[in-house]
C-alpha positions as CSV (number, residue, x, y, z in Angstrom):
1,M,145.6,59.7,56.9
2,R,145.6,61.6,53.3
3,A,145.8,59.6,50.2
4,G,149.3,59.9,49.2
5,A,150.9,60.6,52.3
6,M,153.5,58.4,53.7
7,P,152.6,56.8,57.2
8,L,155.0,57.9,60.2
9,S,157.1,55.0,61.2
10,W,157.3,53.8,64.8
11,L,160.6,56.1,65.6
12,Q,158.7,59.1,64.1
13,I,155.7,58.4,66.3
14,V,158.1,58.2,69.5
15,R,159.5,61.3,68.3
16,M,156.1,63.1,68.4
17,G,156.1,61.2,72.3
18,L,158.9,63.2,73.0
19,V,157.3,66.7,72.1
20,Q,154.1,65.9,74.3
21,A,156.5,64.5,77.0
22,G,158.3,68.0,77.0
23,L,154.8,69.8,76.9
24,G,154.0,67.7,79.7
25,S,156.9,68.5,81.7
26,I,156.3,72.2,81.5
27,V,152.7,71.9,82.4
28,V,153.2,69.9,85.6
29,L,155.5,72.3,86.7
30,T,153.5,75.2,86.6
31,T,150.2,73.8,87.6
32,S,151.8,71.6,90.6
33,T,154.9,72.6,91.6
34,L,154.0,76.3,91.7
35,N,150.7,75.3,93.0
36,R,152.0,74.3,96.3
37,I,154.6,77.2,96.5
38,M,151.7,79.7,96.2
39,V,149.7,78.2,98.8
40,V,152.4,76.8,101.3
41,E,155.2,79.1,101.0
42,L,153.2,82.2,100.4
43,A,150.2,81.4,102.2
44,L,148.1,82.4,99.2
45,P,144.2,81.4,99.5
46,A,144.3,78.1,97.4
47,L,141.6,79.9,95.3
48,V,144.1,81.7,93.5
49,P,146.2,79.1,91.8
50,G,142.9,77.4,91.0
51,L,141.9,80.6,89.2
52,L,145.0,80.9,87.3
53,V,145.0,76.9,86.2
54,A,141.2,77.7,85.1
55,L,142.6,80.4,83.1
56,H,144.9,78.3,81.3
57,Y,142.2,76.2,80.4
58,A,139.8,78.7,79.4
59,V,142.6,80.4,76.9
60,Q,142.7,76.9,75.3
61,L,139.0,78.0,73.8
62,T,141.3,79.1,70.9
63,R,142.1,75.9,70.3
64,P,140.0,75.8,67.0
65,R,141.4,79.2,65.4
66,L,145.0,78.0,66.4
67,G,144.3,74.5,64.6
68,H,142.9,76.5,61.8
69,G,146.3,78.1,61.1
70,S,148.0,74.7,60.8
71,D,145.1,74.0,57.9
72,V,145.9,77.2,56.0
73,G,149.7,76.8,56.4
74,G,149.5,73.4,55.2
75,R,152.2,72.6,57.6
76,C,152.3,71.8,61.6
77,T,155.8,71.9,62.4
78,P,156.1,75.6,63.0
79,W,152.7,75.7,64.8
80,I,154.2,73.1,67.4
81,V,157.5,74.8,67.9
82,G,156.0,78.1,67.9
83,G,153.5,76.7,70.5
84,M,156.3,75.1,72.7
85,A,158.1,78.6,72.5
86,V,155.0,80.6,73.9
87,L,154.6,77.6,76.4
88,A,158.2,77.8,77.9
89,A,158.2,81.8,78.1
90,G,154.6,81.3,79.6
91,G,156.3,78.9,82.7
92,C,159.5,80.9,83.0
93,L,157.3,84.1,83.6
94,A,155.0,81.8,86.0
95,A,157.6,81.4,87.9
96,L,158.7,84.9,88.2
97,A,155.8,85.5,89.2
98,T,155.6,83.3,91.9
99,V,158.8,84.7,93.2
100,W,157.4,88.4,93.0
101,M,154.5,87.8,94.7
102,A,156.5,87.5,98.3
103,D,157.7,91.2,97.6
104,S,154.9,92.7,95.7
105,R,151.8,90.1,95.7
106,N,149.7,92.6,93.4
107,A,152.3,92.5,90.7
108,G,153.0,89.2,91.0
109,L,149.7,88.3,90.4
110,A,149.2,90.5,87.4
111,L,152.1,88.7,85.6
112,A,150.8,85.6,86.6
113,A,147.8,85.9,85.1
114,I,149.8,86.7,81.8
115,A,151.8,83.9,82.3
116,F,149.0,81.5,82.4
117,A,147.4,83.0,79.6
118,L,150.5,82.4,77.5
119,I,150.8,78.3,79.1
120,G,147.1,78.1,77.9
121,L,148.1,79.4,74.5
122,G,150.9,77.6,74.3
123,V,149.3,74.1,75.2
124,G,146.5,74.9,72.5
125,A,149.1,75.9,69.6
126,S,151.6,73.0,70.2
127,G,149.2,70.4,71.5
128,T,146.4,70.5,68.6
129,S,149.0,71.0,66.1
130,L,150.8,67.7,67.2
131,L,147.5,65.6,67.2
132,V,147.1,67.0,63.9
133,L,150.1,65.6,62.5
134,L,149.5,62.5,63.9
135,A,146.1,62.5,62.5
136,K,147.2,63.2,59.1
137,R,150.4,60.8,59.2
138,V,149.4,57.8,61.4
139,D,148.5,54.5,59.6
140,P,144.7,53.8,60.9
141,A,146.0,50.4,62.2
142,R,148.4,52.1,63.9
143,R,146.2,54.8,65.7
144,A,145.3,53.4,68.9
145,A,148.9,52.0,69.6
146,A,150.3,55.6,68.6
147,A,147.9,57.3,70.9
148,A,149.0,55.0,73.6
149,T,152.2,55.6,72.9
150,V,152.2,59.4,72.9
151,W,150.0,59.6,75.8
152,L,152.6,57.3,78.2
153,M,155.5,59.4,76.9
154,M,153.4,62.7,78.5
155,I,153.1,60.7,81.3
156,A,156.4,59.8,81.6
157,G,157.5,63.5,81.3
158,F,155.3,64.0,84.3
159,V,157.2,61.5,86.5
160,V,160.7,62.7,85.3
161,T,160.1,66.2,86.1
162,A,158.5,65.8,89.6
163,L,161.6,63.6,90.4
164,V,163.9,65.8,88.8
165,A,162.4,69.0,89.9
166,G,161.7,67.7,93.4
167,T,164.8,66.7,94.1
168,L,166.7,70.0,92.8
169,L,164.4,72.0,94.6
170,D,165.2,71.2,98.2
171,P,166.1,72.9,100.3
172,Y,163.7,75.9,98.6
173,S,164.6,79.2,97.7
174,P,163.3,81.5,94.8
175,A,166.7,81.4,93.3
176,R,166.1,77.7,93.2
177,L,163.0,78.2,91.8
178,M,164.0,80.4,89.3
179,A,166.8,78.4,88.0
180,V,164.9,74.8,88.0
181,C,161.9,76.1,86.1
182,T,164.0,77.7,83.8
183,G,166.4,74.7,83.3
184,V,163.0,72.8,82.6
185,C,161.5,74.7,80.1
186,A,164.4,75.4,78.1
187,S,165.0,71.6,78.1
188,A,161.5,70.9,77.0
189,F,161.6,73.5,74.1
190,A,164.8,72.3,72.9
191,L,163.6,68.4,72.9
192,A,160.7,69.3,71.1
193,T,162.0,71.2,68.7
194,L,164.9,68.5,67.7
195,A,162.0,65.6,67.8
196,V,159.9,67.5,65.3
197,W,162.4,69.0,63.1
198,G,162.4,67.7,59.6
199,I,159.4,65.1,60.3
200,E,156.9,66.3,57.9
201,R,159.6,66.7,55.3
202,D,160.4,62.9,55.5
203,A,157.0,62.0,56.0
204,G,155.4,64.0,53.7
205,A,158.1,63.5,50.9
206,A,155.3,61.7,48.5
207,V,151.9,63.6,49.7
208,V,149.8,64.5,46.5
209,V,148.5,68.0,46.5
210,T,145.2,67.9,45.2
211,R,143.6,70.4,43.5
212,S,141.4,71.3,46.0
213,D,144.6,71.8,48.3
214,A,146.2,74.0,46.1
215,M,142.9,76.1,46.1
216,G,143.4,76.7,50.0
217,G,140.8,75.7,52.7
218,P,137.9,77.5,53.8
219,D,138.3,80.5,56.1
220,F,137.8,80.1,59.8
221,R,134.3,81.1,60.3
222,A,133.4,78.7,57.5
223,A,135.6,75.9,58.2
224,L,134.1,76.2,62.0
225,R,130.8,76.2,60.6
226,A,131.5,73.4,58.6
227,A,133.0,71.1,61.5
228,W,129.8,71.9,64.0
229,S,127.3,71.4,60.8
230,D,128.9,67.9,60.6
231,P,126.3,65.3,62.7
232,T,129.4,63.3,63.8
233,A,131.8,65.9,64.4
234,R,128.9,67.8,66.8
235,R,128.1,64.4,68.3
236,F,132.2,63.8,69.2
237,T,132.3,67.3,70.5
238,I,129.6,66.8,72.9
239,F,130.9,63.3,73.7
240,V,134.5,64.7,74.5
241,F,132.8,67.2,77.0
242,I,130.5,64.9,79.0
243,S,133.3,61.9,79.1
244,M,136.1,64.4,80.3
245,L,133.9,66.3,82.7
246,A,133.2,63.0,84.2
247,Y,136.6,61.9,84.1
248,S,137.9,65.0,85.9
249,A,135.2,65.7,88.2
250,Q,136.4,63.0,90.8
251,D,140.4,64.0,90.8
252,L,139.8,66.7,93.5
253,I,137.4,64.9,95.9
254,L,138.4,61.1,95.4
255,E,141.4,61.5,98.2
256,P,139.1,63.8,100.7
257,F,136.6,61.0,100.3
258,A,139.0,58.2,101.4
259,G,140.1,60.2,104.5
260,L,136.6,61.1,105.7
261,V,134.7,58.0,105.1
262,L,137.3,55.3,105.1
263,G,139.7,56.3,107.3
264,F,142.9,56.6,105.1
265,T,145.5,58.5,106.5
266,P,147.0,61.4,104.4
267,G,150.4,59.0,102.9
268,E,147.4,56.4,102.6
269,S,145.2,58.6,100.6
270,T,148.2,60.5,98.6
271,R,149.4,56.8,97.5
272,L,145.9,56.2,95.9
273,S,147.1,58.6,93.1
274,G,149.6,56.1,92.1
275,V,147.1,53.1,92.5
276,Q,144.9,55.1,89.8
277,H,147.4,56.4,87.5
278,G,148.8,52.7,87.1
279,G,145.6,51.9,86.0
280,V,145.5,54.2,83.4
281,L,148.7,53.1,82.1
282,A,147.2,49.7,82.3
283,G,144.3,50.3,80.4
284,M,146.1,52.3,77.8
285,L,148.4,49.8,77.0
286,L,145.8,47.2,77.0
287,A,143.9,49.0,74.6
288,G,146.4,50.1,72.3
289,A,147.6,46.6,72.2
290,V,144.4,45.0,71.4
291,S,143.3,47.7,69.0
292,S,146.4,47.3,66.9
293,R,146.5,43.5,67.1
294,W,142.9,43.4,65.7
295,R,143.5,46.1,63.5
296,G,140.3,47.8,64.0
297,R,138.1,44.9,63.5
298,G,135.2,43.5,66.2
299,P,136.5,43.9,69.8
300,G,139.6,45.5,68.3
301,S,137.6,48.7,67.2
302,L,138.2,52.1,68.4
303,R,134.1,52.5,69.1
304,A,133.9,49.2,70.9
305,W,136.9,50.4,73.5
306,T,135.4,53.9,73.6
307,V,132.1,52.9,74.6
308,G,133.5,49.8,76.7
309,G,135.5,51.9,78.5
310,C,132.8,54.6,79.3
311,L,130.4,51.6,80.7
312,A,133.4,50.3,82.7
313,S,134.3,53.6,84.2
314,A,130.5,53.7,85.1
315,I,130.6,50.3,86.6
316,A,133.6,51.7,88.8
317,M,132.1,54.8,90.0
318,A,129.2,52.6,91.1
319,G,131.9,50.7,93.0
320,L,132.9,54.1,94.7
321,V,129.0,54.5,95.8
322,A,129.1,51.4,97.0
323,A,132.3,51.8,98.9
324,G,130.7,55.1,100.5
325,S,127.8,52.9,102.0
326,I,129.5,49.9,102.8
327,G,132.9,51.8,104.1
328,P,136.4,49.8,104.9
329,A,135.2,46.4,103.9
330,W,134.7,47.3,100.4
331,P,137.8,46.5,98.4
332,F,138.3,50.4,97.3
333,K,141.9,50.3,96.0
334,Q,140.9,47.3,93.6
335,T,138.1,49.7,92.7
336,V,140.2,52.7,92.0
337,F,142.4,50.6,90.0
338,V,140.0,49.3,87.9
339,L,138.6,53.1,87.6
340,G,141.8,54.1,86.3
341,M,142.1,51.1,83.9
342,A,138.8,52.0,82.5
343,N,139.6,55.8,81.8
344,G,143.1,55.0,80.3
345,A,141.2,52.4,78.0
346,F,138.7,54.6,76.8
347,S,141.0,57.7,76.8
348,I,143.2,56.2,74.3
349,A,140.2,54.9,71.9
350,A,138.9,58.5,72.2
351,I,142.2,59.8,71.0
352,G,142.2,57.4,68.2
353,S,139.0,58.1,66.9
354,M,139.6,61.7,67.2
355,M,142.6,61.1,64.5
356,Q,140.4,59.2,62.2
357,L,137.5,61.8,62.4
358,A,139.7,64.7,62.1
359,G,140.1,63.7,58.1
360,E,136.4,63.3,57.7
361,G,135.7,66.9,56.8
362,L,136.6,68.9,54.1
363,P,140.3,69.0,53.1
364,R,142.5,71.2,55.2
365,S,140.3,71.3,58.1
366,E,141.8,69.0,60.4
367,G,143.2,71.6,62.7
368,V,139.5,73.1,63.2
369,R,138.0,69.7,64.0
370,M,141.1,69.1,66.2
371,G,140.8,72.3,68.2
372,L,137.2,72.1,68.4
373,W,137.3,68.8,70.5
374,G,140.4,70.2,72.1
375,A,138.2,73.3,73.3
376,A,135.5,70.9,74.6
377,Q,137.9,68.8,76.6
378,A,139.6,72.4,78.1
379,I,136.1,73.5,79.5
380,A,135.1,70.2,80.7
381,F,138.2,69.9,82.8
382,A,137.9,73.6,84.1
383,L,134.6,72.9,85.2
384,G,135.1,69.5,86.5
385,G,136.9,70.3,89.5
386,L,134.5,72.9,90.4
387,L,131.5,70.5,89.7
388,G,133.2,67.8,91.8
389,T,134.1,69.9,94.6
390,G,131.1,71.9,94.8
391,A,128.5,69.5,94.3
392,S,130.4,67.0,97.1
393,D,130.2,70.5,99.4
394,A,126.5,70.9,98.7
395,A,125.8,67.2,99.1
396,R,127.2,66.9,102.6
397,R,125.5,70.0,103.5
398,W,122.0,68.4,102.7
399,L,123.2,64.8,103.9
400,E,124.3,63.9,107.0
401,Q,126.4,60.9,106.3
402,P,129.6,61.9,104.5
403,G,129.6,58.7,102.6
404,L,126.2,58.9,101.3
405,A,126.9,62.7,100.2
406,Y,130.2,61.7,98.2
407,G,128.1,58.9,96.8
408,A,125.7,61.0,95.2
409,V,128.5,62.8,93.5
410,F,130.0,59.5,91.9
411,A,126.4,58.2,91.0
412,F,126.1,61.4,89.2
413,E,129.6,61.1,87.6
414,A,128.4,57.2,86.8
415,L,125.6,58.9,84.9
416,L,127.9,61.2,82.9
417,F,129.6,58.1,81.3
418,V,126.4,56.3,80.5
419,A,125.6,59.4,78.8
420,A,128.9,59.5,77.0
421,A,128.8,56.0,76.0
422,A,125.0,56.5,74.6
423,I,126.6,59.0,72.4
424,A,129.8,57.2,71.5
425,L,127.7,54.0,70.1
426,R,125.8,56.4,67.9
427,M,128.9,57.8,66.1
428,T,130.1,56.7,62.8
429,P,132.4,58.0,60.3
430,S,131.6,59.9,57.2
431,R,131.2,58.0,54.1
432,R,134.1,58.2,51.6
433,T,134.8,57.7,48.0
434,A,137.0,54.5,47.0
435,D,140.3,56.6,46.6
436,G,140.1,58.1,49.6
437,V,139.3,61.4,49.0
438,H,136.4,62.8,51.1
439,D,133.2,63.2,48.9
440,R,132.2,66.5,49.0
441,R,128.7,65.8,47.9
442,A,127.7,63.9,50.6
443,W,129.3,66.6,53.1
444,V,127.1,69.0,51.6
445,L,123.9,66.6,52.1
446,R,125.0,66.3,55.3
447,R,125.4,70.0,56.0
448,T,122.3,71.1,54.2
449,G,120.0,68.2,55.3
């Protein structure tokens, strides 16, 4: 947190969570509900929504540039509100494009590509700036708990949107789809705008503007080079990519594995998602609570939870490998719950570390650094689904037993988690001077040496 800035209160942190909940509600509607309608009602190949979702991740490679915008302006609120406006517009256009595909498929697909590109831009602008604001204004002892709060509210946004939209969409009609999507997007934008309104003025009333801030930060290319030349920031970028690749690669293969290898029915395999997300919530709450209680010391440190969560995830993935070999006798649901819990714990710790490391560079460079890590996550998620499904198909082609084929993929993911833990273990924050202002001389030495 920058010297002189008033930390966010818990009420203000919850307000930031409302922004994340609104963001999540639009994203889940466009990537899940519209996905299903394209494949089922419109009988499009599953590759079509898959490519659109991949496009929305690819556009998020602009996150570093979008984050730099809040660095230059010195305020995050306009980028959060503007990003939510673009995201809401993209969500409405995506619904319109889906409806249009029934009459004019090519025109609808073209509009859908534009819509999902807008969704990616909106998520990049609002999500990055929200994290930057949290990094600047959350007290270090509260970072893990604040991250848990914000992400739990995002998951709550997923759940509420799914329940409400699912109820209102029956019986399905194109008019209902447009009404529901427009209502969700408008409500999410209004909620986010009200939640963030005036929060920088309230929290930043006591901010001391230093001479270096008044002179303005570096241009985007210089800021990006500075972020990448910092060994800690570069190592954390690689950590984010590897850990999120391992995190996302199992998403599309866990349920097919349960059905093909363990004999789960469609209903049973679908309920696995609830088991896994229940574990994620438990892991988030545990990591956030313990980190706040111990105030970053010993077992409560963010690095300890990051490393431990990755190693626990690797052990859980090894359990899935065992399930592929042993079969239904293995405690599969318990293993899935433990996997979710480990994923939730390391995710929250990693986000807390992200907030801490964002302020370790040059003044007014938090947005670029946060954007760099957000771009790494987006690439990992885009590749994760392709890697998981492609690797499982290839393994099944060469290995006769499905359990061994899926086990080979799970084993590879376990190795990725171990590699991520090894990287996290080597990460240390940059040195600071006693008054909390970044030591430029140390930064220059790191950059040149």
